[in-house]
N, C-alpha and C positions, 0 to 999 in steps of 0.2 A: 540553585534549578536543577529540576532534573529533566535528560531527556530520554527516554525511551521511544525505540525504533520498532518497527515492526516490518518483517520482509517477504513476497509474496511468493505467488508461485514456482514451482524448480532451482528453489534456493536448498542447500546444502553443503553451506561456508556461511561461516556466523562470522565472516569477518566480510560480507555485507557490504555494512554502510562506511567503513574506513575512510574512502573515499571523500564523505561528502563529514564523518566526524571529523576529520582534519582538515576545511574547509572552514569549522565553522570553527574550533579553536583556536585556527588560526586569526581568523575575523576579532574573538574574541580578544585574541592579545592583544591586540596591537589597538585597541580599542580603548586598555586597559582594565577589564573586566575579567569576574571573575568565569571561572571555567565551570561547568556546564560538570554533572556527573551525565553520566552516558551509560544507555546497557542496551546491545543490540540482540535484542528480543529472537530465540532463534526454536521450530519446533521442526524445520523440514524430516527431520528425519524420525517426527511421528508419524508423517506421511505417504512410508512408504519411497520401494526404488523408482527413480525414473523409469527408470530402460524396463521393468515388465510388465507396462499394456505392450510396449512397442519388440518383444523379445517373442509375443506373442505372437504379434504378426508376422515376423520372419520366419520363423517358425509354422505359420501358414503358408503361406509366400513360397517358400524353399521348400516343404509338400505337393505346389501347384505345379514348379515350376520339374517335380520329379517323372511327374504326371505328365504332364503334355512340354517335354525338352522343344520343343521345334517354336511358343511360342514363349517369345517377352515377356518379361514380367512384368515392365517399364506397356506395356502396351495395354494388359488388364490396371493394370495399379501406378495412375500416373500420382509427380509427384508427390513421391515417394517423401524425398529428405523436407518437406515443407507440409507432410502431413508428418512425420514423426518428430518437428519442429513445436505444433503447435498437441503435440500428443503426450509428447516427454515436455514438454518448459511449461503446457499450462494445466492439459486439461485434466491428465492425469492428479496431480493432487486439486482442484477445483473439486469434481468427482468425491475424491478418498475425505475434504476437508467434508462435504454436504451430506454426508456417510453419519448416521445421525450416533453410531459409536464410536470413528475416528474426527467423528470433530472435536465430539467431551471430553476424546483424549488429550486433543488440541491446547483447546479452552486451560487445561489442567495443566498444560506442559506451563501453557502459558501463564498463568494464576502464578503458576512456581515462583518463576523466575521473576514478577512483579512487586510476591510479597521479597522476596528476597533481597529487593533493589530497595527499595521502603525501606527496608530494616539495615541495609548498607550504609542510610544517608537515615542517619535518625530526625537529622535538622533540615533537612530540606522540603520547602513546603508546594514549593509551586509545578508542579508536573506536564512537562510539552512531548507530539507524540508526535508521532514519524511514520507513515507507514505508506508503504509500496502494494500497490496487484491486490493480491488476494488479499496480503494486509492490512487495506483498509472492509476489505467485506468481513473482513472478523474481529477489524477492532469494531463493528458493527454489534456484530453480536455479541461481545460482549458489553460496553454499554448501555444498548438502546432498547436490545429485543426483547419483546416479553412472550417468545416458544420457549421459553427455559422453564423447570419447574426450580423452586429456591436451592434445591441440592446441585441444580449446576455451579461451575468454576469458574461460571460470570460474575457471577454473585463473589468473588471470594476477592475479584477490583472493586465488583461497584461501593461494597462496603466500608473499601478505603479510597475512593474517592466522596468531595466533601457533596452533599447533595447531588448526587446520586440513587443513592436509596435512602433506607428509610433509618429511625436514627436506630442505631451498631454501636458500639463501645471501641477501642482500638486504634489505631492511627488510622488519620486523616491528612491525604494532599488534596490543592485544591491542582483543576484544569483547569491551566491558560490555553491551550491552543491544544488545536489540531490543523497539522500538516499532512495531507495522501498527494499524494504525485503515482501517476498512471493507474488511478481506481477505474474498473468497471463497475462500480457500485448500481452502475442507471441499468447495467443489467441483468445485476441480480437484486432489482426495485417487486418486484412482482414476482419470483419465484418467497425471495427470507422474509411477503405481508412486510415489510419496513413501516415499523408506527413512527413517523416525523412525530407526529403530537409531543412522542415522549425527548423527541432532540431537544423541540420547543416549550417541554415542561424545565428542564433544566437548563437549557439557555436563561429561561426567561428568574431565574436566581441567584445572577451574577451582574449584581446593585453600581457597586462601584467602574468597574468595567467589566466590556464584554466578551463571553470566552470565542474565539477567532479563529477562524475557522476554513483555514487555506487552501484550492484542490486543486494543483499543476497535473497539464492536457501536455501529450506531447502532439505536433503535429500533426506526425507521422506513423502512430503510436495508434490502429483499432483495436485497443482496449482500454483505453483510455476517454470519458464521455463525463462535459460539466455536468453539473448537479442542481441549480442553481433551481430551475426551474421546475422538477423531479421532487427534490424535496420541498415543496411549497416554503423557498426562501424568505420571502420578500415583505415577508408580516413578521417577523420572527427578533426576537432580542436578540438577537448575537451577528458579529462581523463575522460579514463570509462570502469570501470572490474566490468565482473561477478565474484562476491566470493560465492559458495558452503558448504552449511557448513556439510561435511560429520558426519559419526559417523561411526568402527566397534562394529556396531553392529551383534550383529553373530545367538541371536533367530529372529529377525527381518527377517536374511537369508533365518534362513531356515525355517518360518510359512511364508513364504511372500506375499501373499494377505491377509494372516488373521488378520497380523500384518496393511495394511495397513488399513484396512476397522475399525479399536478401533481406533488405530490412524489417520482417516480423517481428521475430523478438529481441535482436539489437535493438529497436529503436525502446521498446515496453521496458527494456533492463540499464538503461542508459541513462536512468536519473539519479540514478547515485554517485554519479560521475558527474554531474553536470553542476558549471558556474552558475549559469542562471536560478534552477532548485537550489543549491545554496544562496546566494540571495535573496528567494523567496526566501528562504527557510528562517534564513537568522533574520529579518525583515518579521517575519509570526510568534517567533521567541521572542525577539522584543520589546513586542506592541508595537513598532516601526510607522503606522497604518500612511504613513505621510511615501515611505519604500515604495508599501505595496502598490502604494498605486497610483506612480508613477515608474516605477518598471516598465520600459517595453520590451510589448514582447513577439521583437521580430531579427531574428537571427541577417544579417547581409553575405550576400551569397558570396562565401570564401571564408569566414571566421568563423572562428571554432567555440562550440559549448565548453568546449571542455578545457580551455585556456586557464 
């Protein structure tokens, strides 16, 4: 079993998936199962520094302060800390990836790592992918976008996955499951012109058992949204579930937008450390549909999601 991790925006450390990886290893060992081969795909460096955009903004604000020393910067530029979180933690990488040249560089980086992963594990046939945030958008591009010509690096990956491209020589693996966490794919659907037919055609080629896709949405993550209706999956021949990670948190309800602002990026990045995400990811890896169907979506007040 091959497990391929894909990170999201603003990640600059290759160990981002280690907490989830450790939980999977522990669970597999406890069950007496062979531990999967893992790879934490990393392309963050290809998207440039997350500080550059905010550095330009700081220069402009300092210039304004020099010209208008009697005015408090906070009176003309509200929510600086939250703006910085959005720009350095989300928008910088998104818009860099959407740049045609940068996007191609990212896909080439991923393709090289992917093919190397397959080469290092020549006897493994089953592939499972766990993608977070922007990584889920890039994953869609790699597998299903029809916006690229045949020379795009995405096709190096498609040619290595059985049923995803036409007849080609070389090693092929079977994509068994996809787990998306904190995915903003809904927001990108129109922008990327997502062709749902390509996904359905690919899924229809699974005869013995369906392709599985689990999409996980944390209650406080404003970047994550359900996908079933937008991807028109009700008649598709794949197993798809939106899973909500809810919690009964009375403080968040009472404080409303304040807690949303305070937890803006924290709630979006916590998936890798979540015990509930690990439970869902493991069930998806093993094809345990009963566990997926019976998972409670609600944490009671005071319970920890990282225990």
